[in-house]
C-alpha positions in Angstrom: -169.8 19.2 140.9 -168.4 22.1 139.2 -164.9 21.2 140.2 -165.3 17.8 138.8 -165.2 17.0 135.1 -168.5 16.2 133.7 -168.7 12.8 132.1 -168.5 12.9 128.4 -166.8 16.3 128.3 -163.4 16.5 126.7 -160.5 17.6 128.8 -158.7 20.7 127.7 -155.3 20.2 126.2 -153.7 22.2 128.9 -155.0 19.9 131.5 -154.4 16.7 129.8 -151.8 14.3 131.2 -148.8 13.9 129.2 -148.9 10.1 129.2 -150.9 9.5 126.0 -149.4 12.2 124.0 -146.0 11.1 125.3 -146.8 7.7 123.9 -146.8 8.9 120.4 -143.7 10.9 121.0 -142.0 7.9 122.5 -142.9 5.9 119.4 -141.5 8.5 117.2 -138.4 8.7 119.2 -138.1 4.9 119.1 -138.5 4.9 115.4 -136.0 7.7 115.0 -133.5 5.9 117.2 -134.0 2.5 115.6 -134.0 3.6 112.0 -130.7 5.4 112.1 -129.1 2.3 113.7 -130.3 0.0 111.0 -129.4 2.5 108.3 -126.0 2.8 109.9 -125.5 -0.9 109.9 -126.5 -1.3 106.2 -123.8 1.1 104.9 -121.3 -0.7 107.0 -122.3 -4.0 105.5 -122.2 -2.5 102.0 -118.9 -0.9 102.6 -117.6 -4.1 103.9 -118.7 -5.9 100.7 -117.2 -3.3 98.4 -114.1 -3.2 100.6 -113.4 -6.8 100.2 -114.0 -7.1 96.4 -111.6 -4.3 95.3 -108.9 -5.5 97.6 -109.3 -9.1 96.5 -109.2 -8.6 92.7 -106.2 -6.3 92.4 -104.3 -8.3 94.9 -104.6 -11.7 93.1 -104.6 -10.8 89.4 -101.7 -8.4 89.1 -99.7 -10.5 91.4 -100.0 -13.7 89.4 -100.0 -12.6 85.8 -97.1 -10.3 85.6 -95.0 -12.6 87.7 -95.6 -15.7 85.5 -95.6 -14.4 81.9 -92.5 -12.2 81.8 -90.6 -14.8 83.7 -91.2 -17.6 81.2 -91.4 -16.0 77.8 -88.3 -13.7 77.7 -86.2 -16.4 79.3 -87.1 -19.1 76.7 -87.2 -17.3 73.3 -84.0 -15.3 73.3 -82.0 -18.2 74.5 -83.2 -20.7 71.9 -83.2 -18.6 68.6 -79.8 -17.0 68.5 -78.1 -20.3 69.5 -79.7 -22.4 66.7 -79.7 -20.1 63.6 -76.2 -18.5 63.5 -74.6 -21.9 64.1 -76.4 -23.8 61.3 -76.5 -21.3 58.4 -73.0 -20.1 58.0 -71.6 -23.7 58.2 -74.1 -25.3 55.8 -74.1 -22.8 52.8 -70.4 -22.3 52.1 -69.9 -26.1 52.2 -72.6 -26.7 49.5 -71.4 -23.8 47.3 -67.8 -25.0 47.3 -68.7 -28.6 46.7 -70.8 -27.6 43.6 -68.0 -25.7 41.9 -65.9 -27.6 39.4 -62.3 -26.8 38.6 -61.8 -24.5 35.6 -60.4 -26.5 32.6 -56.7 -25.9 31.8 -55.8 -24.6 28.3 -52.9 -25.0 26.0 -50.7 -21.9 25.4 -51.9 -19.9 22.3 -48.6 -20.4 20.4 -48.8 -24.2 20.9 -52.5 -24.5 19.8 -51.9 -25.3 16.1 -49.5 -28.1 16.8 -51.6 -29.4 19.6 -54.8 -29.4 17.4 -52.9 -31.2 14.5 -51.7 -34.0 16.9 -55.2 -34.4 18.3 -56.7 -34.8 14.8 -54.0 -37.3 13.8 -54.6 -39.5 16.9 -58.4 -39.3 16.6 -58.4 -40.4 12.9 -56.2 -43.3 13.8 -58.4 -44.2 16.7 -61.7 -43.9 14.7 -61.1 -44.5 11.0 -64.8 -45.2 10.4 -66.2 -42.2 12.1 -69.4 -40.9 10.5 -72.8 -39.4 11.1 -74.7 -42.0 13.2 -78.2 -40.8 12.0 -79.7 -43.1 9.4 -80.8 -41.4 6.2 -81.1 -41.9 2.5 -81.5 -38.3 1.2 -81.3 -34.7 2.5 -84.9 -34.6 3.5 -84.6 -37.6 5.8 -81.4 -36.3 7.3 -83.1 -32.9 8.0 -86.0 -34.5 9.7 -83.8 -36.9 11.7 -81.6 -34.0 12.9 -84.7 -32.1 14.1 -85.7 -35.2 16.1 -82.2 -35.6 17.6 -82.5 -32.6 19.8 -82.3 -33.8 23.4 -82.4 -37.4 22.2 -79.9 -40.1 21.3 -79.2 -41.0 17.7 -80.1 -44.6 18.5 -83.6 -43.6 19.6 -84.1 -41.4 16.5 -83.0 -44.3 14.3 -85.7 -46.4 15.9 -88.4 -43.8 15.2 -87.6 -42.5 11.6 -88.5 -45.7 9.7 -92.2 -45.4 10.7 -92.1 -41.6 10.1 -90.6 -41.9 6.6 -93.0 -44.8 5.7 -96.0 -42.6 6.4 -94.5 -39.4 5.0 -91.7 -40.1 2.5 -91.2 -36.5 1.3 -91.9 -32.9 2.2 -95.2 -32.8 0.2 -96.7 -35.6 2.3 -95.4 -34.3 5.6 -96.6 -30.8 5.0 -100.3 -31.9 5.0 -99.9 -34.4 7.9 -102.1 -34.1 11.0 -100.4 -32.9 14.1 -101.7 -35.7 16.3 -100.6 -38.4 13.8 -97.0 -37.1 13.7 -97.0 -36.8 17.5 -97.9 -40.4 17.9 -95.0 -41.5 15.8 -92.3 -39.3 17.3 -93.5 -39.4 20.9 -90.6 -41.5 22.2 -88.0 -38.9 21.1 -89.2 -36.4 23.8 -90.7 -32.9 23.3 -92.8 -34.6 20.7 -95.4 -31.8 20.4 -92.8 -29.2 19.5 -90.9 -31.6 17.2 -94.1 -32.7 15.3 -95.0 -29.0 14.9 -91.6 -28.1 13.5 -91.5 -31.1 11.2 -94.8 -30.2 9.6 -93.9 -26.5 9.4 -90.4 -27.3 7.9 -92.0 -29.5 5.2 -94.5 -26.7 4.5 -91.6 -24.2 4.1 -89.8 -26.6 1.7 -93.0 -27.0 -0.4 -93.8 -23.3 -0.4 -90.3 -21.8 -1.0 -88.1 -24.5 -2.4 -90.3 -26.8 -4.5 -90.2 -29.5 -1.9 -86.4 -29.8 -2.1 -83.8 -29.1 0.7 -81.6 -26.1 -0.2 -77.8 -26.5 0.0 -77.4 -23.0 1.5 -76.8 -21.9 5.1 -78.9 -18.8 4.9 -81.8 -20.6 3.3 -81.6 -23.5 5.7 -81.7 -21.4 8.9 -85.0 -19.8 7.6 -86.8 -23.2 7.9 -88.9 -24.0 10.9 -86.9 -25.9 13.6 -83.5 -25.4 11.8 -80.6 -23.6 13.5 -76.9 -23.3 12.6 -76.0 -26.6 14.1 -78.7 -28.5 12.1 -77.7 -26.6 9.0 -74.0 -27.6 9.5 -75.0 -31.3 9.9 -77.0 -31.2 6.7 -74.5 -29.3 4.6 -71.5 -31.4 5.7 -73.2 -34.8 5.5 -75.8 -34.6 2.8 -74.0 -32.1 0.5 -70.3 -32.5 1.5 -70.1 -28.7 2.0 -67.9 -27.5 4.9 -69.4 -24.2 6.1 -68.7 -24.6 9.8 -68.1 -27.1 12.7 -71.1 -28.9 14.3 -70.9 -28.1 18.0 -73.1 -30.3 20.1 -72.7 -31.2 23.8 -69.9 -33.7 23.1 -67.9 -31.3 20.8 -68.3 -28.4 23.3 -67.2 -30.6 26.3 -64.1 -32.1 24.5 -63.0 -28.7 23.1 -62.8 -27.5 26.7 -61.2 -30.6 28.2 -58.6 -30.9 25.4 -57.5 -27.3 26.0 -58.7 -26.0 22.6 -60.9 -23.2 24.0 -62.4 -21.9 27.2 -65.6 -20.8 25.5 -68.9 -22.5 26.4 -71.3 -20.9 23.9 -71.7 -23.2 20.9 -71.2 -20.3 18.4 -68.0 -19.1 20.1 -66.7 -22.6 20.4 -67.2 -23.1 16.6 -65.4 -19.8 15.9 -62.5 -20.9 18.1 -62.2 -24.3 16.4 -62.4 -23.3 12.7 -59.0 -21.5 12.5 -57.2 -24.5 14.2 -58.2 -27.1 11.6 -58.2 -27.2 7.8 -61.6 -26.4 6.2 -62.0 -29.7 4.5 -61.7 -31.5 7.9 -64.5 -29.5 9.7 -67.2 -32.1 9.2 -65.0 -35.0 10.1 -63.6 -33.2 13.2 -67.2 -33.1 14.6 -67.6 -36.9 14.0 -64.2 -37.6 15.7 -65.0 -35.6 18.8 -68.5 -37.0 19.1 -67.3 -40.5 18.8 -64.6 -40.0 21.3 -67.0 -38.3 23.7 -69.5 -41.1 23.5 -67.0 -43.9 23.8 -64.2 -42.6 26.1 -64.5 -39.0 27.3 -67.8 -39.3 29.2 -69.3 -36.2 30.7 -69.4 -37.6 34.3 -66.8 -40.5 34.3 -64.2 -40.0 31.6 -62.0 -43.0 31.1 -58.7 -41.2 31.2 -56.8 -44.3 32.0 -57.8 -45.8 28.7 -57.6 -42.6 26.6 -55.2 -42.4 23.7 -55.1 -38.6 24.2 -54.3 -38.7 28.0 -50.6 -37.7 27.7 -51.4 -34.6 25.6 -54.7 -33.7 27.4 -54.1 -30.8 29.8 -57.0 -31.9 32.0 -56.2 -35.6 32.3 -55.2 -36.9 35.7 -53.4 -39.8 34.1 -49.6 -39.6 34.0 
């Protein structure tokens, strides 16, 4: 019995069979073998995922974008812009500039000017024996007011306006105390009515304050009045007082002085200075009337009637033979 193991007694470790203990070891080995395989497969899958994504994105995006954009944009823009702009601009601008320029008026030789001016005056007085100031007036005050209104307006329109103005304000004393809006309503049809109404009231106030309500017959005194310049003063002195101080140069006088070869100046003051030595002093006022009448009736600014003009054969700028 001694050789046999007593029931219930534990067998020493040295005598134990390796089967049971080997079972645990085999399990550990099985786990150790299986786990590395699974772990090895997982990185492979992960690497496969990450390997496909980087290769797919760079392969598609860089290949499509750079190929399409540079091919379309540079080819379209440089070809369209240089072809359109240089061809249109150089041809259009010079054509407009040259078309807008008008030929410079021809002049009479300096030594021939006195005889030329005398012949012009003779023919014009024969042509218009009744030439006169076409503004309606009864006294110097009315002529002064009418001349102020005639700026940028026809004499005909002024003559339609002044009867109501002088009925409401017959003299400087009455006009000096007028209300701005009342005068504006009367003179509105003459254009620039606010400025003209203001000048009329101020001019009347100057007459009352400095000249006893009377219009002075003096160039220096006249040009000190509101709304009065040298041209207006010349109109007043020549037609209301029969005093020839200068030549009235309006748009008609300036245009005809150029066309008839009397001067190449365009500034009204310089035109006046050029005309005065060519004509006798006592004819200065009438000279303005003659040139104005001829300018309104024959020598139009845009369409001069050269075929009907009595001055055509001595006019240096007339196309008529």
